[in-house]
C-alpha positions as CSV (number, residue, x, y, z in Angstrom):
1,Q,0.0,-0.1,-0.1
2,V,1.4,3.3,-1.1
3,Q,1.6,6.0,1.5
4,L,2.8,9.7,1.4
5,V,3.0,11.3,4.7
6,E,3.1,15.1,5.1
7,S,4.3,17.1,8.1
8,G,5.1,20.6,9.0
9,G,1.8,22.3,8.6
10,D,1.0,25.2,10.9
11,S,-0.4,28.6,11.4
12,V,1.9,31.6,10.9
13,Q,1.7,35.2,10.3
14,A,2.2,36.9,7.0
15,G,5.9,37.1,6.1
16,G,6.7,34.0,8.1
17,S,8.0,30.7,7.0
18,L,7.2,27.1,7.1
19,R,9.0,23.8,6.0
20,L,6.7,20.9,4.8
21,S,8.1,17.3,4.5
22,C,6.8,14.4,2.6
23,V,8.0,10.8,3.0
24,A,6.9,8.2,0.6
25,S,6.6,4.5,1.4
26,A,4.9,1.3,0.1
27,S,3.7,-1.5,2.4
28,G,5.8,0.0,5.2
29,N,8.9,0.1,3.2
30,T,10.6,3.2,1.7
31,Y,9.6,3.6,-1.9
32,N,11.3,5.9,-4.4
33,Y,9.1,7.7,-6.9
34,D,10.6,9.4,-10.0
35,Y,8.5,12.4,-9.5
36,M,7.0,14.2,-6.5
37,G,5.4,17.5,-5.9
38,W,2.9,19.6,-4.1
39,F,-0.6,20.7,-4.7
40,R,-2.9,23.0,-2.6
41,Q,-6.6,23.5,-2.4
42,V,-8.9,25.9,-0.7
43,P,-12.7,25.3,-0.4
44,G,-14.6,25.9,-3.5
45,K,-11.7,25.9,-5.7
46,E,-9.8,23.3,-7.9
47,R,-6.6,21.7,-6.4
48,E,-3.6,23.3,-8.0
49,C,-0.2,21.9,-8.6
50,F,2.4,24.6,-7.7
51,A,5.8,22.6,-7.5
52,T,7.3,19.4,-8.9
53,I,10.6,17.8,-8.9
54,G,12.3,14.9,-10.7
55,T,13.7,12.9,-7.8
56,G,16.6,11.4,-9.9
57,G,18.3,14.8,-10.3
58,G,15.7,16.1,-12.5
59,P,14.4,19.6,-12.9
60,T,12.2,21.4,-10.4
61,Y,9.2,23.6,-11.7
62,Y,7.2,26.2,-9.9
63,H,4.0,28.0,-10.5
64,D,4.2,31.7,-10.9
65,S,2.2,32.1,-7.7
66,V,5.0,30.7,-5.5
67,K,8.1,31.3,-7.6
68,G,10.9,33.0,-5.7
69,R,9.3,32.2,-2.3
70,F,9.0,28.4,-2.2
71,T,11.8,25.9,-2.7
72,L,11.3,22.2,-3.4
73,S,14.1,20.0,-2.6
74,Q,14.9,16.3,-2.2
75,G,16.3,14.9,1.0
76,D,19.2,12.6,1.2
77,A,16.7,9.7,0.7
78,K,15.1,9.7,-2.7
79,N,11.7,9.0,-1.0
80,T,11.6,12.4,0.9
81,V,11.1,15.9,-0.3
82,F,11.0,19.2,1.5
83,L,9.0,22.4,0.7
84,Q,10.6,25.5,2.2
85,M,8.0,28.2,2.1
86,N,9.2,31.8,2.8
87,N,7.4,35.1,2.8
88,L,4.1,33.5,3.2
89,K,1.1,35.4,2.3
90,P,-2.6,35.0,3.5
91,E,-3.5,33.7,0.0
92,D,-1.2,30.8,0.6
93,T,-3.7,29.5,3.2
94,A,-4.8,26.2,1.9
95,M,-4.7,22.4,2.5
96,Y,-1.5,21.1,1.0
97,Y,-1.1,17.7,-0.6
98,C,2.1,15.8,-1.4
99,A,1.9,13.8,-4.6
100,A,4.1,11.3,-6.4
101,D,4.2,9.2,-9.5
102,R,6.5,7.2,-11.8
103,Q,5.7,9.6,-14.6
104,P,5.8,13.4,-14.6
105,F,2.8,15.3,-13.7
106,S,1.9,18.9,-14.8
107,L,1.9,22.1,-13.0
108,S,-1.5,24.0,-13.0
109,G,-1.6,26.2,-16.0
110,S,0.6,24.1,-18.1
111,N,-0.1,23.3,-21.8
112,W,-0.4,19.7,-21.0
113,Y,-2.3,17.8,-18.3
114,R,-1.6,14.9,-16.1
115,L,-2.5,14.3,-12.5
116,P,-0.3,12.1,-10.3
117,Q,-1.3,8.6,-9.2
118,Y,-0.6,8.9,-5.5
119,W,-1.5,11.3,-2.9
120,G,-1.0,12.2,0.7
121,Q,-3.8,12.9,3.1
122,G,-3.2,16.6,3.2
123,I,-1.9,19.2,5.8
124,Q,-3.2,22.5,6.7
125,V,-1.3,25.7,6.2
126,T,-2.8,28.9,7.6
127,V,-1.4,32.4,7.0
128,S,-2.9,35.2,9.0
129,S,-2.5,38.9,8.0
């Protein structure tokens, strides 16, 4: 059974920082996916993909809404990624979901579309003004 476990969500004030983590496993064992990323969703809106990474040293992509503020990186273990979020804004308030797949998946607004196969349960990030 595939499992993606997110951690690090919290409530912060605007301008603050948070670091989210996501660890992938399958049937209790570590499992490496070739592509991992983060989505976020607010009530009444579509879930949007704002950052993806190729875990085998592949490129990292960001949506314009987070570019320059968020950094997605891979841990020492290929099954772990970190999302460093700086200069947080109230509009960053959302449920954040880690995602993974063996194939690449698209950022929101891309000219191609593919959703990932595996999802985490989600973690809340709240930014107050």
